[in-house]
TIFIMI-525890 format. One line per field, with one value per atom (N, C-alpha, C): residue in three letters; atom name; residue number from 1; x, y, z. Coordinates in steps of 0.05 Angstrom, whole numbers, plus 5000, padded with zeros to 4 digits. Each point is the difference from the previous one (the first is absolute). Layout:
! TIFIMI-525890
type = [ALA | ...]
atom = [CA | ...]
seq = [NUM | ...]
xx = [X | ...]
yy = [Y | ...]
zz = [Z | ...]
//
This chain:
! TIFIMI-525890
type = [MET | MET | MET | PHE | PHE | PHE | GLU | GLU | GLU | GLN | GLN | GLN | ILE | ILE | ILE | ALA | ALA | ALA | ASP | ASP | ASP | ASN | ASN | ASN | THR | THR | THR | ASP | ASP | ASP | TRP | TRP | TRP | ASP | ASP | ASP | LEU | LEU | LEU | SER | SER | SER | ALA | ALA | ALA | PRO | PRO | PRO | LEU | LEU | LEU | ILE | ILE | ILE | TRP | TRP | TRP | GLY | GLY | GLY | TYR | TYR | TYR | PHE | PHE | PHE | PHE | PHE | PHE | THR | THR | THR | ASP | ASP | ASP | ALA | ALA | ALA | SER | SER | SER | ALA | ALA | ALA | ASP | ASP | ASP | LYS | LYS | LYS | LEU | LEU | LEU | ARG | ARG | ARG | ALA | ALA | ALA | VAL | VAL | VAL | ALA | ALA | ALA | PRO | PRO | PRO | ALA | ALA | ALA | LEU | LEU | LEU | GLU | GLU | GLU | GLN | GLN | GLN | ASP | ASP | ASP | GLY | GLY | GLY | TYR | TYR | TYR | ARG | ARG | ARG | PHE | PHE | PHE | VAL | VAL | VAL | ASP | ASP | ASP | VAL | VAL | VAL | PHE | PHE | PHE | LEU | LEU | LEU | ALA | ALA | ALA | ASP | ASP | ASP | LYS | LYS | LYS | ASP | ASP | ASP | GLU | GLU | GLU | PRO | PRO | PRO | GLY | GLY | GLY | ASP | ASP | ASP | ALA | ALA | ALA | ASP | ASP | ASP | LEU | LEU | LEU | TRP | TRP | TRP | MET | MET | MET | LEU | LEU | LEU | HIS | HIS | HIS | VAL | VAL | VAL | GLU | GLU | GLU | LYS | LYS | LYS | ILE | ILE | ILE | GLU | GLU | GLU | VAL | VAL | VAL | HIS | HIS | HIS | THR | THR | THR | PRO | PRO | PRO | ASP | ASP | ASP | SER | SER | SER | LEU | LEU | LEU | ASP | ASP | ASP | GLN | GLN | GLN | ARG | ARG | ARG | ASN | ASN | ASN | GLY | GLY | GLY | GLU | GLU | GLU | LEU | LEU | LEU | TYR | TYR | TYR | ALA | ALA | ALA | PHE | PHE | PHE | ALA | ALA | ALA | ALA | ALA | ALA | ALA | ALA | ALA | HIS | HIS | HIS | GLY | GLY | GLY | LEU | LEU | LEU | GLY | GLY | GLY | ALA | ALA | ALA | TYR | TYR | TYR | ASP | ASP | ASP | GLY | GLY | GLY | MET | MET | MET | ASP | ASP | ASP | VAL | VAL | VAL | ALA | ALA | ALA | PRO | PRO | PRO | VAL | VAL | VAL | ASP | ASP | ASP | PRO | PRO | PRO | GLU | GLU | GLU | GLU | GLU | GLU | ASP | ASP | ASP]
atom = [N | CA | C | N | CA | C | N | CA | C | N | CA | C | N | CA | C | N | CA | C | N | CA | C | N | CA | C | N | CA | C | N | CA | C | N | CA | C | N | CA | C | N | CA | C | N | CA | C | N | CA | C | N | CA | C | N | CA | C | N | CA | C | N | CA | C | N | CA | C | N | CA | C | N | CA | C | N | CA | C | N | CA | C | N | CA | C | N | CA | C | N | CA | C | N | CA | C | N | CA | C | N | CA | C | N | CA | C | N | CA | C | N | CA | C | N | CA | C | N | CA | C | N | CA | C | N | CA | C | N | CA | C | N | CA | C | N | CA | C | N | CA | C | N | CA | C | N | CA | C | N | CA | C | N | CA | C | N | CA | C | N | CA | C | N | CA | C | N | CA | C | N | CA | C | N | CA | C | N | CA | C | N | CA | C | N | CA | C | N | CA | C | N | CA | C | N | CA | C | N | CA | C | N | CA | C | N | CA | C | N | CA | C | N | CA | C | N | CA | C | N | CA | C | N | CA | C | N | CA | C | N | CA | C | N | CA | C | N | CA | C | N | CA | C | N | CA | C | N | CA | C | N | CA | C | N | CA | C | N | CA | C | N | CA | C | N | CA | C | N | CA | C | N | CA | C | N | CA | C | N | CA | C | N | CA | C | N | CA | C | N | CA | C | N | CA | C | N | CA | C | N | CA | C | N | CA | C | N | CA | C | N | CA | C | N | CA | C | N | CA | C | N | CA | C | N | CA | C | N | CA | C | N | CA | C | N | CA | C | N | CA | C | N | CA | C | N | CA | C | N | CA | C | N | CA | C | N | CA | C | N | CA | C | N | CA | C | N | CA | C | N | CA | C | N | CA | C | N | CA | C]
seq = [1 | 1 | 1 | 2 | 2 | 2 | 3 | 3 | 3 | 4 | 4 | 4 | 5 | 5 | 5 | 6 | 6 | 6 | 7 | 7 | 7 | 8 | 8 | 8 | 9 | 9 | 9 | 10 | 10 | 10 | 11 | 11 | 11 | 12 | 12 | 12 | 13 | 13 | 13 | 14 | 14 | 14 | 15 | 15 | 15 | 16 | 16 | 16 | 17 | 17 | 17 | 18 | 18 | 18 | 19 | 19 | 19 | 20 | 20 | 20 | 21 | 21 | 21 | 22 | 22 | 22 | 23 | 23 | 23 | 24 | 24 | 24 | 25 | 25 | 25 | 26 | 26 | 26 | 27 | 27 | 27 | 28 | 28 | 28 | 29 | 29 | 29 | 30 | 30 | 30 | 31 | 31 | 31 | 32 | 32 | 32 | 33 | 33 | 33 | 34 | 34 | 34 | 35 | 35 | 35 | 36 | 36 | 36 | 37 | 37 | 37 | 38 | 38 | 38 | 39 | 39 | 39 | 40 | 40 | 40 | 41 | 41 | 41 | 42 | 42 | 42 | 43 | 43 | 43 | 44 | 44 | 44 | 45 | 45 | 45 | 46 | 46 | 46 | 47 | 47 | 47 | 48 | 48 | 48 | 49 | 49 | 49 | 50 | 50 | 50 | 51 | 51 | 51 | 52 | 52 | 52 | 53 | 53 | 53 | 54 | 54 | 54 | 55 | 55 | 55 | 56 | 56 | 56 | 57 | 57 | 57 | 58 | 58 | 58 | 59 | 59 | 59 | 60 | 60 | 60 | 61 | 61 | 61 | 62 | 62 | 62 | 63 | 63 | 63 | 64 | 64 | 64 | 65 | 65 | 65 | 66 | 66 | 66 | 67 | 67 | 67 | 68 | 68 | 68 | 69 | 69 | 69 | 70 | 70 | 70 | 71 | 71 | 71 | 72 | 72 | 72 | 73 | 73 | 73 | 74 | 74 | 74 | 75 | 75 | 75 | 76 | 76 | 76 | 77 | 77 | 77 | 78 | 78 | 78 | 79 | 79 | 79 | 80 | 80 | 80 | 81 | 81 | 81 | 82 | 82 | 82 | 83 | 83 | 83 | 84 | 84 | 84 | 85 | 85 | 85 | 86 | 86 | 86 | 87 | 87 | 87 | 88 | 88 | 88 | 89 | 89 | 89 | 90 | 90 | 90 | 91 | 91 | 91 | 92 | 92 | 92 | 93 | 93 | 93 | 94 | 94 | 94 | 95 | 95 | 95 | 96 | 96 | 96 | 97 | 97 | 97 | 98 | 98 | 98 | 99 | 99 | 99 | 100 | 100 | 100 | 101 | 101 | 101 | 102 | 102 | 102 | 103 | 103 | 103 | 104 | 104 | 104 | 105 | 105 | 105 | 106 | 106 | 106 | 107 | 107 | 107 | 108 | 108 | 108 | 109 | 109 | 109]
xx = [5708 | 5005 | 5030 | 5015 | 5029 | 5013 | 4990 | 5010 | 4993 | 4976 | 4993 | 5017 | 5006 | 5017 | 5028 | 5010 | 5027 | 5001 | 4979 | 4999 | 4995 | 4985 | 4991 | 5012 | 5018 | 5013 | 5029 | 5015 | 5028 | 5004 | 4978 | 5001 | 5016 | 5016 | 5015 | 4982 | 4989 | 4981 | 5014 | 5027 | 5014 | 5007 | 4992 | 5005 | 4973 | 5002 | 4975 | 4983 | 4974 | 4981 | 4978 | 4985 | 4977 | 4976 | 4991 | 4976 | 4977 | 4980 | 4976 | 4978 | 4987 | 4979 | 4974 | 4977 | 4975 | 4978 | 4985 | 4978 | 4975 | 4976 | 4976 | 4980 | 4982 | 4978 | 4980 | 4976 | 4979 | 5005 | 5017 | 5006 | 5029 | 5003 | 5027 | 5011 | 4983 | 5010 | 5011 | 4987 | 5009 | 5028 | 5004 | 5026 | 5022 | 4993 | 5019 | 5007 | 4981 | 5004 | 5020 | 5003 | 5019 | 5027 | 5003 | 5025 | 5023 | 4995 | 5022 | 5011 | 4982 | 5009 | 5018 | 4994 | 5017 | 5027 | 4998 | 5025 | 5018 | 4989 | 5016 | 5014 | 4989 | 5013 | 5019 | 5005 | 5020 | 4989 | 4974 | 4988 | 4998 | 5001 | 4997 | 4972 | 4985 | 4974 | 5003 | 4984 | 5000 | 4975 | 4976 | 4975 | 4976 | 4978 | 4973 | 4985 | 4989 | 4986 | 4976 | 4982 | 4975 | 5007 | 4993 | 5005 | 4982 | 5010 | 4983 | 4976 | 4978 | 4975 | 4997 | 4990 | 4993 | 4974 | 4982 | 4974 | 4995 | 4989 | 4995 | 4984 | 4982 | 4983 | 5013 | 5024 | 5013 | 5006 | 5000 | 5007 | 5029 | 5006 | 5028 | 5017 | 5024 | 5019 | 5027 | 5010 | 5025 | 5023 | 5024 | 5024 | 5022 | 5014 | 5023 | 5024 | 5020 | 5024 | 5023 | 5015 | 5025 | 5022 | 5025 | 5021 | 5024 | 5017 | 5024 | 5021 | 5024 | 5023 | 5011 | 5000 | 5009 | 5006 | 5013 | 5006 | 4981 | 4988 | 4983 | 5007 | 4995 | 5000 | 4970 | 4993 | 4972 | 4990 | 5017 | 4991 | 4997 | 5019 | 4997 | 4977 | 4994 | 4977 | 4974 | 5000 | 4976 | 4996 | 5021 | 4998 | 4990 | 5012 | 4991 | 4971 | 4991 | 4971 | 4983 | 5008 | 4985 | 4998 | 5022 | 5000 | 4981 | 4999 | 4983 | 4971 | 4994 | 4972 | 4991 | 5017 | 4994 | 4996 | 5017 | 4998 | 4973 | 4992 | 4974 | 4977 | 5001 | 4979 | 5000 | 5023 | 5002 | 4990 | 5002 | 4991 | 4973 | 4986 | 4973 | 4999 | 5021 | 5000 | 4985 | 4992 | 4986 | 5017 | 5025 | 5018 | 5029 | 5018 | 5027 | 4998 | 5007 | 4995 | 5024 | 5023 | 5023 | 5022 | 5018 | 5024 | 5008 | 5019 | 5014 | 5029 | 5017 | 5029 | 5012 | 5020 | 5014 | 5029 | 5017 | 5028 | 5002 | 5021 | 5004 | 5011 | 4989 | 5009 | 5023 | 5025 | 5023 | 4996 | 4985 | 4995 | 4982 | 4983 | 4981 | 5012 | 5020 | 5012 | 5014]
yy = [3985 | 5010 | 5000 | 5011 | 5001 | 4973 | 4981 | 4972 | 4988 | 5005 | 4989 | 5011 | 5026 | 5012 | 4987 | 4998 | 4988 | 4971 | 4985 | 4972 | 4995 | 5019 | 4995 | 5017 | 5018 | 5017 | 5003 | 5013 | 5005 | 5030 | 5014 | 5028 | 5005 | 5021 | 5008 | 5019 | 4991 | 5016 | 5023 | 5000 | 5022 | 5022 | 4996 | 5019 | 5013 | 5023 | 5014 | 4982 | 5000 | 4987 | 5021 | 4994 | 5017 | 4991 | 5018 | 4994 | 5016 | 4986 | 5012 | 5002 | 5022 | 5005 | 5008 | 4990 | 5003 | 5012 | 5018 | 5013 | 4996 | 4998 | 4996 | 5022 | 5006 | 5018 | 4997 | 5009 | 5000 | 5022 | 5019 | 5023 | 5000 | 4998 | 5002 | 5028 | 5020 | 5028 | 5004 | 4988 | 5003 | 4987 | 4977 | 4987 | 5017 | 5010 | 5017 | 5025 | 5011 | 5024 | 4996 | 4976 | 4995 | 4992 | 4993 | 4991 | 5020 | 5026 | 5019 | 5000 | 4996 | 4999 | 4976 | 4978 | 4976 | 5005 | 5013 | 5006 | 5018 | 5018 | 5018 | 4984 | 4977 | 4982 | 4980 | 5003 | 4983 | 4976 | 4998 | 4978 | 5008 | 4980 | 5005 | 4991 | 5018 | 4993 | 4980 | 4979 | 4979 | 5002 | 4999 | 4999 | 5003 | 5008 | 4997 | 4983 | 4978 | 4981 | 4988 | 4991 | 4987 | 4971 | 4994 | 4973 | 4979 | 4976 | 4978 | 4996 | 4992 | 4996 | 4970 | 4994 | 4972 | 4992 | 5019 | 4996 | 5023 | 4995 | 5022 | 5023 | 4995 | 5021 | 5016 | 4992 | 5015 | 5028 | 5018 | 5028 | 5003 | 5020 | 5005 | 5007 | 4989 | 5006 | 5006 | 5024 | 5009 | 4995 | 4996 | 4995 | 5020 | 5010 | 5017 | 4983 | 4999 | 4985 | 5020 | 5000 | 5015 | 4981 | 5008 | 4983 | 5016 | 4985 | 5013 | 4978 | 5007 | 4982 | 5004 | 4979 | 5002 | 4972 | 5000 | 4976 | 4998 | 4977 | 4996 | 4976 | 5001 | 4978 | 4995 | 4978 | 4997 | 5023 | 5010 | 5023 | 5025 | 5006 | 5025 | 4999 | 4976 | 4997 | 5003 | 4990 | 5003 | 5030 | 5014 | 5029 | 5015 | 4993 | 5012 | 4995 | 4976 | 4994 | 5016 | 5003 | 5017 | 5029 | 5010 | 5028 | 5002 | 4980 | 5001 | 4996 | 4983 | 4998 | 5028 | 5013 | 5026 | 5021 | 4999 | 5017 | 4997 | 4975 | 4995 | 5011 | 4996 | 5010 | 5031 | 5012 | 5029 | 5014 | 4986 | 5011 | 4990 | 4985 | 4990 | 4980 | 4985 | 4980 | 4975 | 4984 | 4975 | 4982 | 4996 | 4982 | 5002 | 4993 | 4993 | 4970 | 4990 | 4972 | 4982 | 5010 | 4982 | 5006 | 4980 | 5005 | 4975 | 5004 | 4978 | 5007 | 4982 | 5005 | 4985 | 5012 | 4988 | 5010 | 4985 | 5010 | 5025 | 5015 | 5024 | 4991 | 5010 | 4994 | 5020 | 4990 | 5018 | 5018 | 4992 | 5017 | 5023 | 4998 | 5021 | 5019 | 4991 | 5015 | 5025]
zz = [1989 | 4973 | 4995 | 5019 | 4995 | 4999 | 5016 | 4998 | 4973 | 4990 | 4974 | 4978 | 5001 | 4980 | 5001 | 5025 | 5003 | 4991 | 5005 | 4992 | 4971 | 4987 | 4972 | 4979 | 5007 | 4980 | 5007 | 4982 | 5005 | 5006 | 5008 | 5005 | 5026 | 5000 | 5024 | 5016 | 5022 | 5016 | 5015 | 4999 | 5013 | 4980 | 4975 | 4979 | 4992 | 4987 | 4992 | 4981 | 5004 | 4983 | 4993 | 4979 | 4993 | 5016 | 5018 | 5016 | 4987 | 4991 | 4989 | 5021 | 5002 | 5020 | 4986 | 5010 | 4986 | 5019 | 4988 | 5014 | 4983 | 5012 | 4985 | 5008 | 4980 | 5005 | 4977 | 5005 | 4979 | 4979 | 5007 | 4982 | 4990 | 4974 | 4989 | 5004 | 4998 | 5004 | 5028 | 5020 | 5027 | 5004 | 4987 | 5001 | 4985 | 4977 | 4986 | 5016 | 5015 | 5015 | 5023 | 5011 | 5022 | 4990 | 4975 | 4989 | 5005 | 4995 | 5005 | 5029 | 5019 | 5028 | 5005 | 4987 | 5002 | 4986 | 4977 | 4985 | 5016 | 5015 | 5017 | 5022 | 5007 | 5020 | 4987 | 4974 | 4987 | 4985 | 4999 | 4984 | 4971 | 4983 | 4971 | 4992 | 4987 | 4989 | 4978 | 5001 | 4979 | 4984 | 5013 | 4985 | 5018 | 4988 | 5012 | 4981 | 5009 | 4982 | 5013 | 4984 | 5009 | 5009 | 5024 | 5011 | 4987 | 4998 | 4991 | 5018 | 4989 | 5016 | 5005 | 5024 | 5006 | 4986 | 4999 | 4986 | 4981 | 4977 | 4981 | 5011 | 5018 | 5011 | 5023 | 5009 | 5021 | 4992 | 5020 | 4994 | 4992 | 4984 | 4991 | 5025 | 5000 | 5021 | 4985 | 5006 | 4988 | 5018 | 4989 | 5015 | 4992 | 5020 | 4996 | 5006 | 4982 | 5004 | 5001 | 5022 | 5002 | 5008 | 4996 | 5008 | 5010 | 5015 | 5011 | 5002 | 4992 | 5002 | 5028 | 5016 | 5028 | 5011 | 5023 | 5015 | 5023 | 5005 | 5022 | 5016 | 5026 | 5018 | 5007 | 5013 | 5008 | 5016 | 5018 | 5017 | 4984 | 4982 | 4985 | 4980 | 4989 | 4982 | 5016 | 5024 | 5017 | 5006 | 5005 | 5005 | 4975 | 4976 | 4975 | 4995 | 5004 | 4996 | 5019 | 5025 | 5019 | 4990 | 4990 | 4989 | 4976 | 4983 | 4977 | 5006 | 5021 | 5009 | 5011 | 5015 | 5011 | 4977 | 4980 | 4977 | 4986 | 4996 | 4987 | 5017 | 5026 | 5017 | 5001 | 5001 | 5001 | 4975 | 4977 | 4975 | 4991 | 5017 | 4995 | 4977 | 4996 | 4979 | 5010 | 4981 | 5007 | 5017 | 4992 | 5016 | 4990 | 5017 | 4992 | 4997 | 4976 | 4993 | 5001 | 5009 | 5003 | 4980 | 4998 | 4984 | 4985 | 4982 | 4987 | 4999 | 4991 | 4999 | 4976 | 4989 | 4977 | 5001 | 4987 | 4998 | 4983 | 5005 | 4983 | 4973 | 4979 | 4973 | 4994 | 4997 | 4996 | 4976 | 4980 | 4977 | 5005 | 5021 | 5008 | 5020 | 5015 | 5022 | 4991]
//
């Protein structure tokens, strides 16, 4: 992932980027209930939203999106992901669903 970012963007991987983290569950209320715990750890709440369905008859799946501006290396990101998998398990969430990354928008900073 880090090689792809370096090869395909002009982002400075040694500078802070916006890392978005996602959790899933069948209950939107359950996701909203854990957001304050993440906020206490420095994450910013973005949204709870209904995930797109592969098939119209699939059960509803909700997603919690939080983000944090930080610098990661492959090792530190692996550690962060481990912490978030553990958070999801400890709070009985459906899953920690991974992350995305984007440059910091200077107008939002």
